[in-house]
C-alpha positions in Angstrom: 6.5 8.2 5.3 3.3 6.5 4.5 -0.2 7.7 5.4 -1.6 5.3 8.1 -5.2 6.2 7.2 -7.0 4.1 4.8 -9.2 5.8 2.1 -12.5 5.0 4.1 -11.0 6.4 7.3 -9.8 9.5 5.5 -13.2 9.9 3.8 -14.8 9.7 7.4 -12.3 12.2 8.7 -13.0 14.6 5.9 -16.7 14.2 6.3 -16.5 14.9 10.0 -14.2 17.8 9.6 -16.4 19.4 7.0 -19.3 19.4 9.4 -20.0 22.0 12.1 -20.1 19.4 14.8 -16.9 17.7 13.7 -15.0 21.0 13.6 -16.5 22.2 16.9 -15.6 19.0 18.7 -12.0 18.8 17.4 -11.4 22.5 18.3 -13.0 21.7 21.7 -10.7 18.7 22.2 -7.6 20.7 21.3 -8.7 23.5 23.7 -8.8 21.1 26.7 -5.7 19.3 25.7 -4.1 22.8 25.8 -5.7 23.5 29.1 -4.3 20.3 30.5 -0.9 21.3 29.4 -1.4 24.6 31.0 -2.3 23.0 34.3 0.5 20.5 34.2 3.3 20.3 36.8 5.0 23.1 34.8 2.2 25.7 34.2 2.4 27.3 30.8 0.9 30.8 30.2 1.4 30.1 26.5 -0.8 26.9 26.5 -3.3 28.7 28.6 -3.5 31.6 26.0 -3.8 29.1 23.2 -6.6 27.3 24.9 -8.4 30.7 25.4 -8.0 31.4 21.7 -9.5 28.0 20.7 -12.4 28.6 23.1 -12.9 32.0 21.5 -12.9 30.4 18.1 -15.6 27.9 19.2 -17.7 30.9 20.4 -17.6 32.6 17.0 -18.4 29.2 15.2 -21.5 28.8 17.4 -22.9 32.0 16.1 -23.5 30.4 12.8 -25.5 27.5 14.4 -28.7 29.6 15.2 -30.6 28.6 12.1 -29.8 24.9 12.7 -31.2 25.2 16.2 -34.4 26.9 14.9 -34.7 24.1 12.3 -34.1 21.5 15.2 -37.0 23.1 17.2 -39.4 23.0 14.2 -38.4 19.4 13.4 -38.9 18.3 17.0 -42.5 19.9 17.0 -43.3 17.8 13.9 -41.7 14.5 15.0 -41.2 14.3 18.8 -40.4 11.1 20.7 -43.5 9.0 21.6 -42.4 8.5 25.1 -43.6 11.3 27.4 -40.4 11.7 29.5 -38.2 11.6 26.4 -40.4 14.1 24.6 -40.3 16.7 27.3 -36.6 16.2 27.8 -36.1 16.7 24.1 -38.2 19.8 24.1 -36.1 21.1 27.1 -32.7 20.4 25.5 -33.5 21.8 22.0 -35.4 24.8 23.4 -32.8 25.7 26.1 -29.9 25.4 23.6 -31.8 27.7 21.2 -32.2 30.4 24.0 -28.7 29.7 25.1 -27.5 30.7 21.6 -29.3 33.9 21.7 -28.2 34.8 25.1 -24.6 33.9 24.3 -24.6 36.0 21.1 -25.8 39.1 23.2 -23.1 38.4 25.8 -20.4 38.1 23.1 -21.4 41.5 21.5 -21.6 43.0 24.9 -18.1 41.7 25.7 -16.9 43.3 22.5 -18.4 46.5 23.6 -20.6 46.6 20.4 -23.7 46.8 22.6 -24.4 47.9 26.2 -24.8 45.0 28.6 -23.2 43.0 31.4 -21.4 40.3 29.6 -20.3 38.6 32.9 -23.9 38.2 34.0 -25.0 37.0 30.5 -22.3 34.4 30.3 -23.3 33.2 33.7 -26.8 32.8 32.5 -25.4 30.8 29.6 -23.8 28.5 32.2 -27.2 27.9 33.9 -28.9 27.2 30.6 -26.1 24.8 29.5 -26.4 22.9 32.8 -30.1 22.8 32.5 -29.9 21.3 28.9 -27.2 18.8 30.1 -29.4 17.6 33.0 -32.4 17.1 30.7 -30.1 15.2 28.4 -28.9 12.9 31.2 -32.5 12.2 32.1 -33.4 11.4 28.5 -30.4 9.2 27.9 -31.1 7.2 31.1 -34.8 6.8 30.0 -33.7 5.7 26.5 -31.4 3.0 28.0 -34.0 1.8 30.5 -36.7 1.6 27.8 -34.5 -0.4 25.5 -34.1 -3.1 28.2 -31.1 -4.3 26.2 -27.7 -4.2 27.9 -25.7 -5.7 25.0 -22.7 -3.1 24.8 -22.8 -3.3 21.0 -26.6 -2.2 20.9 -26.4 0.6 23.5 -22.9 1.8 22.9 -24.0 5.1 21.2 -26.5 5.9 23.9 -24.1 5.0 26.6 -21.3 7.2 25.2 -23.7 10.1 24.9 -24.7 9.7 28.6 -21.0 9.5 29.7 -20.4 12.7 27.6 -23.3 14.6 29.2 -22.3 13.4 32.6 -18.6 14.6 32.2 -19.8 18.0 30.9 -22.2 18.3 33.8 -19.6 17.4 36.3 -17.1 20.0 35.1 -19.9 22.6 34.4 -21.2 22.5 38.0 -17.7 23.2 39.2 -18.0 26.6 37.7 -21.2 27.6 39.5 -21.1 30.0 42.5 -19.5 28.5 45.6 -21.8 26.6 47.8 -23.8 25.0 44.9 -23.3 21.2 44.8 -19.6 20.6 44.3 -18.9 24.0 42.8 -15.3 25.1 43.2 -14.2 21.8 44.7 -12.6 20.2 41.6 -9.1 21.2 40.5 -8.9 23.0 37.0 -6.9 20.0 35.8 -9.7 17.6 36.8 -12.4 19.6 35.2 -10.3 19.8 32.0 -10.0 16.1 31.9 -13.8 15.5 32.2 -14.3 18.1 29.5 -11.7 16.5 27.2 -13.4 13.1 27.6 -16.8 14.6 26.6 -15.1 16.4 23.7 -13.4 13.2 22.4 -16.6 11.3 22.6 -18.4 14.0 20.7 -15.7 14.0 18.0 -15.9 10.2 17.8 -19.7 10.3 17.4 -19.3 12.6 14.3 -17.7 9.8 12.3 
């Protein structure tokens, strides 16, 4: 058996897997692959449990990302995009994700019964925050593509992939909202898992 990965590819994989983003996206991809298996024609409780474990692992990983988010906020204040729409969208995305991290940490501790709090309600707030950041990200990416005025696939590939990723996550995320809001509850679990998997794979690809 010979390794099919060339040294440069192996180096790129190691670099990706050694980063927070790379590990998070591969674990996320595996989680939704497991979820798809759980929602297949032969439902599997084992795959569903495995997907839940992977999601729990991601939640723990995210708790070590708070300093990075604070650094991102400070960096954005020092060097924000010149375009007004992009600037405010960037502020929204970074700021909301920073607040999201704090709320999720409290929800996690409450769920573990280490502090008093309604973890269900707090995790629901996290969903609202996440969707807000995704929507701002979508607006920003559309603005970036329009401002470039260049539709050569090679030149806009990265921006287009990011937009697709945001749209996939937003589509599956809205489905988890309370019934009656947009298309909440109208998509099958397998469908939302597919959208989330696409977003995850794009995210992992972008870490190389």
